[in-house]
C-alpha positions as CSV (number, residue, x, y, z in Angstrom):
1,M,218.6,-75.9,159.4
2,A,221.3,-76.8,162.4
3,P,221.9,-80.7,162.4
4,I,220.3,-82.2,165.4
5,I,223.8,-83.8,166.2
6,S,226.9,-82.6,166.1
7,V,230.0,-84.7,166.4
8,R,233.3,-83.4,165.8
9,G,237.5,-84.6,166.0
10,L,235.7,-87.4,169.1
11,S,238.3,-89.9,170.1
12,K,238.4,-91.9,172.8
13,T,241.1,-94.4,174.3
14,Y,241.0,-96.5,176.8
15,A,243.8,-97.0,180.0
16,N,244.8,-99.6,178.4
17,G,246.0,-97.7,175.2
18,F,243.1,-99.5,173.1
19,K,241.3,-96.5,170.9
20,A,237.8,-97.5,170.4
21,L,237.5,-94.5,168.1
22,D,239.7,-92.5,166.2
23,N,238.5,-88.9,164.8
24,V,234.9,-89.0,164.1
25,S,233.2,-86.3,163.2
26,L,229.7,-86.7,161.9
27,D,226.4,-84.9,161.4
28,I,222.9,-86.0,161.9
29,E,220.2,-84.2,160.9
30,E,216.7,-83.9,162.7
31,G,214.3,-86.9,161.9
32,E,216.1,-88.9,159.7
33,I,216.8,-92.7,159.9
34,I,220.9,-93.2,159.8
35,A,221.9,-97.2,160.7
36,L,225.7,-97.4,161.5
37,L,227.0,-100.0,160.5
38,G,230.5,-102.1,161.4
39,P,231.8,-105.6,163.0
40,N,232.4,-106.4,166.9
41,G,234.7,-104.0,167.9
42,A,234.2,-101.3,165.5
43,G,233.6,-98.2,167.9
44,K,229.6,-98.2,167.3
45,T,228.4,-98.5,170.6
46,T,231.3,-96.6,172.2
47,L,229.9,-93.6,169.3
48,I,226.5,-94.2,171.1
49,S,227.3,-94.4,174.9
50,I,229.5,-90.7,174.4
51,I,226.5,-89.6,172.6
52,C,224.1,-90.1,175.6
53,G,226.7,-89.1,178.0
54,I,227.6,-92.9,179.4
55,A,230.9,-92.1,178.4
56,N,233.6,-88.9,178.1
57,P,235.4,-88.9,175.0
58,S,239.3,-88.5,175.4
59,E,239.5,-86.1,172.4
60,G,236.6,-84.3,170.4
61,T,233.1,-82.8,171.1
62,V,229.0,-83.6,170.6
63,T,226.9,-81.3,170.3
64,V,222.7,-82.1,170.6
65,D,220.5,-79.8,169.7
66,G,223.6,-76.7,169.9
67,H,224.3,-77.9,173.8
68,D,227.2,-80.2,174.6
69,V,226.6,-83.5,176.1
70,V,229.4,-83.2,178.4
71,R,228.6,-79.1,179.8
72,D,224.5,-80.0,179.5
73,F,224.1,-83.3,179.9
74,R,220.9,-82.8,181.9
75,K,219.6,-81.0,178.8
76,T,221.0,-83.9,176.3
77,R,220.2,-86.5,178.2
78,G,216.5,-85.7,178.7
79,M,216.3,-85.4,174.5
80,I,217.8,-89.0,173.9
81,G,216.2,-92.2,174.5
82,L,218.5,-95.1,174.4
83,V,217.2,-99.1,173.9
84,P,221.1,-101.1,175.0
85,Q,222.2,-104.1,173.7
86,E,221.9,-105.8,177.3
87,L,218.9,-106.2,179.4
88,T,219.7,-104.2,182.3
89,T,216.5,-104.5,184.2
90,D,215.5,-104.7,187.8
91,M,213.8,-108.5,186.9
92,F,211.5,-108.3,190.2
93,E,209.5,-104.7,189.1
94,T,206.9,-104.2,187.3
95,V,206.4,-103.3,183.7
96,V,204.3,-99.9,184.2
97,N,206.5,-99.2,187.2
98,T,209.8,-100.0,185.6
99,V,208.4,-97.8,182.6
100,S,207.0,-95.1,184.5
101,F,210.0,-94.9,186.7
102,S,212.1,-94.2,183.5
103,R,209.8,-91.7,182.5
104,G,210.3,-89.5,186.2
105,L,214.5,-89.8,186.0
106,N,214.6,-88.4,182.9
107,G,212.7,-85.3,184.8
108,K,209.2,-85.8,183.0
109,K,205.9,-85.3,185.0
110,P,203.9,-88.4,185.6
111,A,201.4,-89.0,182.4
112,P,199.8,-92.3,182.7
113,G,197.8,-91.8,179.6
114,Y,201.0,-91.3,178.2
115,I,202.8,-94.5,179.4
116,E,199.3,-96.1,178.4
117,S,199.7,-95.7,174.9
118,V,202.9,-96.7,175.0
119,L,202.6,-99.9,176.3
120,R,199.7,-100.7,173.7
121,E,201.5,-99.8,171.0
122,L,204.2,-102.3,172.3
123,T,201.9,-105.0,173.2
124,L,203.0,-105.0,176.5
125,F,199.2,-103.7,178.6
126,D,198.2,-106.6,179.2
127,K,201.4,-106.9,181.2
128,R,201.7,-104.2,182.0
129,N,201.5,-105.5,186.4
130,N,203.5,-108.2,185.5
131,A,207.3,-108.9,186.9
132,L,210.0,-108.2,184.3
133,R,211.0,-112.0,185.8
134,E,208.0,-113.1,184.4
135,L,208.3,-111.9,180.6
136,S,210.0,-113.8,177.7
137,G,213.0,-112.2,176.2
138,G,211.2,-110.8,173.8
139,M,208.6,-108.8,175.5
140,K,211.8,-107.7,178.0
141,R,213.4,-106.2,174.9
142,R,209.9,-103.9,174.1
143,V,210.4,-103.2,177.6
144,L,213.2,-102.0,176.9
145,I,211.8,-100.2,174.1
146,A,209.2,-98.2,176.0
147,K,211.6,-97.5,178.7
148,A,213.6,-95.2,175.6
149,L,210.3,-93.9,174.9
150,S,208.7,-93.6,178.3
151,H,210.4,-89.3,178.3
152,E,209.1,-88.7,174.6
153,P,212.1,-88.4,173.2
154,R,213.2,-86.5,170.5
155,I,216.3,-88.4,169.7
156,L,216.0,-92.9,170.1
157,F,219.4,-94.8,169.8
158,L,218.5,-98.3,168.6
159,D,221.8,-100.2,169.8
160,E,221.6,-103.8,168.3
161,P,217.3,-103.8,169.2
162,T,216.6,-106.8,167.3
163,A,219.2,-109.2,168.1
164,G,218.0,-112.5,168.9
165,V,214.6,-111.9,169.0
166,D,211.4,-113.0,167.0
167,V,210.3,-112.0,163.6
168,A,207.3,-110.9,165.0
169,L,209.1,-108.1,167.7
170,R,211.4,-107.0,164.6
171,K,208.6,-106.7,162.3
172,D,206.8,-104.3,164.9
173,M,209.8,-102.2,165.8
174,W,210.5,-101.2,162.4
175,Q,206.9,-100.6,161.8
176,L,207.4,-98.0,165.7
177,V,210.2,-96.6,163.9
178,E,208.6,-95.5,160.6
179,R,206.0,-94.1,163.0
180,L,208.3,-92.2,165.3
181,R,210.1,-90.7,162.1
182,A,206.9,-89.3,161.1
183,G,206.2,-87.8,164.2
184,G,209.9,-86.1,163.9
185,V,211.7,-88.1,166.4
186,T,215.4,-88.5,164.8
187,V,216.5,-92.6,165.1
188,I,220.1,-93.7,165.0
189,L,220.3,-97.6,164.9
190,T,223.0,-100.0,165.1
191,T,222.4,-103.5,163.5
192,H,224.0,-106.5,162.5
193,Y,220.8,-107.1,159.8
194,I,222.0,-105.4,156.9
195,E,219.2,-105.7,155.2
196,E,217.1,-104.5,157.6
197,A,219.7,-101.1,157.1
198,Q,218.9,-101.1,153.6
199,E,215.4,-101.4,153.9
200,I,214.8,-98.8,156.8
201,A,217.9,-96.0,156.9
202,D,218.0,-93.0,154.6
203,R,221.5,-92.7,155.3
204,I,224.1,-95.8,156.0
205,G,227.5,-94.4,158.1
206,I,229.8,-97.5,158.0
207,I,232.6,-98.0,160.9
208,D,235.7,-100.5,161.5
209,R,238.0,-99.8,164.0
210,G,237.5,-96.6,165.9
211,R,236.8,-94.9,161.9
212,L,234.2,-93.7,160.1
213,M,234.7,-95.0,157.1
214,L,231.6,-93.4,155.1
215,V,228.3,-92.0,155.6
216,E,226.0,-91.4,152.3
217,E,222.7,-91.4,151.3
218,K,221.5,-95.2,151.1
219,D,220.3,-94.4,147.3
220,A,223.5,-92.7,146.6
221,L,225.9,-95.1,148.4
222,M,223.7,-98.1,146.2
223,R,224.3,-96.0,142.8
224,K,227.8,-94.9,143.6
225,L,229.4,-98.6,145.1
226,G,226.6,-100.8,143.7
227,G,226.4,-102.3,140.8
228,K,224.7,-105.1,138.5
229,Q,226.6,-108.4,136.5
230,L,225.6,-110.4,134.2
231,I,225.7,-114.2,134.6
232,I,226.1,-116.5,131.5
233,E,225.7,-119.7,131.9
234,L,227.9,-121.4,128.9
235,R,227.0,-124.9,127.6
236,E,230.6,-125.9,127.7
237,R,233.4,-125.2,129.7
238,L,235.9,-122.3,128.8
239,Q,239.8,-122.4,129.5
240,S,240.2,-118.6,129.1
241,V,237.9,-115.6,127.7
242,P,239.0,-114.8,123.9
243,E,240.8,-112.0,122.8
244,S,237.7,-110.8,120.9
245,L,235.7,-110.1,124.4
246,A,238.6,-108.3,125.9
247,P,236.5,-104.7,125.8
248,W,234.0,-106.0,128.1
249,A,236.7,-107.0,130.8
250,L,234.7,-110.0,131.2
251,T,235.5,-112.6,134.2
252,L,235.4,-116.5,133.9
253,S,233.9,-118.6,136.9
254,E,236.4,-121.1,138.4
255,S,234.3,-123.4,136.7
256,G,235.1,-122.3,133.2
257,E,231.2,-122.7,133.4
258,Q,230.1,-119.1,133.5
259,L,231.1,-115.3,132.3
260,I,230.7,-112.7,134.7
261,Y,230.3,-109.0,133.3
262,D,230.3,-106.1,135.6
263,Y,228.4,-103.4,134.4
264,D,226.2,-100.3,135.4
265,E,222.9,-99.5,134.0
266,E,223.2,-95.9,133.8
267,S,226.4,-96.0,131.6
268,N,226.1,-99.3,130.1
269,H,224.4,-97.3,126.7
270,G,223.2,-100.8,125.1
271,G,226.6,-103.1,125.5
272,I,224.7,-106.2,126.7
273,P,223.0,-107.3,123.4
274,R,226.3,-106.1,122.0
275,L,228.0,-108.5,124.8
276,L,225.8,-111.5,123.4
277,A,226.7,-110.7,119.8
278,A,230.0,-111.0,120.2
279,I,229.8,-114.0,122.4
280,E,227.9,-115.7,119.6
281,A,230.3,-114.4,117.0
282,A,233.0,-116.0,119.0
283,G,231.2,-119.4,119.4
284,I,230.2,-119.6,122.2
285,G,227.2,-120.8,123.4
286,F,225.3,-120.0,126.4
287,A,222.7,-122.2,128.0
288,D,221.0,-119.1,130.4
289,I,221.1,-115.5,131.4
290,S,220.9,-114.0,134.9
291,T,221.6,-110.9,136.7
292,R,222.5,-110.0,140.1
293,Q,222.4,-106.6,142.2
294,T,224.6,-105.6,144.3
295,S,223.4,-105.7,148.2
296,L,224.4,-103.1,150.9
297,E,225.9,-106.5,152.3
298,D,228.6,-106.8,149.5
299,I,229.2,-103.0,149.8
300,F,230.0,-103.5,153.4
301,V,232.2,-106.7,153.3
302,S,234.0,-105.1,150.1
303,L,234.4,-101.8,152.1
304,I,235.4,-103.6,155.5
305,G,238.2,-105.8,153.7
306,E,239.8,-102.9,152.1
307,G,240.4,-101.3,155.5
308,R,242.3,-104.2,157.1
């Protein structure tokens, strides 16, 4: 099956010479959730803007369901819902009119029943006749989501959707994303909350300085670049790691009070019991043992650091 979104050799250079995207290629499969991670200014929003037809590329092509986003703008834009970072709505319009207008703007016939279902799902129905200026920040964010869903898109972009919102909205949003995916909607999100990406995404893409550094299935990424640490709390400080423990490539903490062993569970093959026996044989007493799993945030930080 062809990807729902195909990006090939995409670059974006602004008039001042700043290169926001640098030869980005990416395929996104229908019905998947992909998270794009990167520091501020990495190019995430520029990439989304070009796919959505809001900005034009300097080089390269983007197709949505086989249609070029520049030549077939109306066709591709009608398939896409976008929840932007900024609250860009008419503050004096009512919730229901705002969402209904967005549906019409995308070429869809009126569907009051569908609009009502969207508002109910986002806990906005009771506020449907309120002007947007009367709503809290979290409720305004819900309206942006309702607008993005108003025309029943096949693809939903969420650009930093939970930035500055409360825990309840964040939880509701991820539940909604799961329901949309179950209905076949493709979801692409950018987020600074890396733990959310780790929990919800099928694949992870990392962008830095306009370059797509990697795109990987989340579980494969964790296996490939993740790992575990065994942390051994010592009863007495060490000045250095004894030569007899060299085969395990242990790291001694700065305080000299911990020995740290990086290992891969699949390839360790019983090395930990042998290591502990060797530590005892070296006359080193230890008070406690704990393990630490490398997180997606650790991987993200290490990759961004390597690219600079």
